[in-house]
C-alpha positions as CSV (number, residue, x, y, z in Angstrom):
1,X,0.0,0.0,0.0
2,X,1.2,3.4,-0.8
3,X,-0.1,6.0,1.6
4,X,0.5,9.7,0.8
5,X,0.9,11.5,4.1
6,X,0.7,15.3,3.8
7,X,2.4,17.8,6.2
8,X,0.1,19.5,8.7
9,X,0.4,22.8,7.0
10,X,-0.6,21.3,3.7
11,X,-3.6,19.6,5.3
12,X,-4.7,23.0,6.7
13,X,-4.4,24.6,3.3
14,X,-6.4,21.7,1.8
15,X,-9.2,22.2,4.4
16,X,-9.3,25.9,3.7
17,X,-9.3,25.5,-0.1
18,X,-12.1,22.9,0.1
19,X,-14.2,25.1,2.5
20,X,-13.9,28.0,0.1
21,X,-14.8,25.8,-2.9
22,X,-17.7,24.3,-1.1
23,X,-19.0,27.7,0.0
24,X,-19.3,28.6,-3.7
25,X,-21.5,25.7,-4.5
26,X,-25.3,26.0,-4.7
27,X,-27.0,25.5,-1.3
28,X,-28.6,22.1,-2.4
29,X,-25.1,20.8,-3.3
30,X,-23.7,21.9,0.0
31,X,-26.6,20.2,1.8
32,X,-25.9,17.0,-0.2
33,X,-22.2,17.0,0.7
34,X,-23.0,17.6,4.4
35,X,-25.6,14.7,4.5
36,X,-23.2,12.5,2.5
37,X,-20.7,12.7,5.4
38,X,-23.0,10.4,7.5
39,X,-25.5,8.8,5.0
40,X,-25.4,6.6,2.0
41,X,-26.3,8.1,-1.4
42,X,-29.7,6.4,-1.5
43,X,-30.5,7.8,2.0
44,X,-29.4,11.3,1.0
45,X,-31.6,11.1,-2.0
46,X,-34.5,10.0,0.2
47,X,-33.8,12.8,2.8
48,X,-33.6,15.4,0.1
49,X,-36.4,14.1,-2.1
50,X,-34.1,14.0,-5.1
51,X,-33.5,11.1,-7.4
52,X,-30.1,9.3,-7.0
53,X,-29.3,10.0,-10.6
54,X,-29.6,13.8,-9.9
55,X,-27.2,13.4,-7.0
56,X,-24.7,11.6,-9.1
57,X,-25.0,14.3,-11.7
58,X,-24.3,16.9,-9.0
59,X,-21.3,15.0,-7.8
60,X,-19.8,15.0,-11.3
61,X,-20.5,18.7,-11.6
62,X,-18.9,19.3,-8.2
63,X,-15.8,17.3,-9.3
64,X,-15.6,19.4,-12.5
65,X,-15.8,22.6,-10.5
66,X,-13.2,21.5,-8.0
67,X,-10.9,20.5,-10.9
68,X,-11.4,23.9,-12.5
69,X,-10.4,25.5,-9.2
70,X,-7.1,23.5,-9.2
71,X,-8.2,20.9,-6.6
72,X,-7.9,17.9,-8.9
73,X,-5.5,16.1,-6.6
74,X,-8.1,16.1,-3.8
75,X,-11.1,14.7,-5.8
76,X,-9.8,11.2,-6.3
C-alpha cells in the first residue's frame, strides 16, 4: 500500500481550499455534501427528495468545478 501523508500545513491549506470551494456551490449541493458525510447516497436522495441520478450528476459537476479551481489532486 502506498499512503501519501501530507504535512500538517498542507492539510490545513487543503481544508481551507475545500471550505472555500464548497461555499461557492449551490445550497442544495452543500446540503448534499453535508448529508453524505454520514449517510449513503440512497439515504441522501431520500432525505432530500431528489433522485439518486440527480445526486450523481451533482457529484460529477462538483468534481468538475473542483478540478477547474485547481483541486484535482483532492477529488480522487
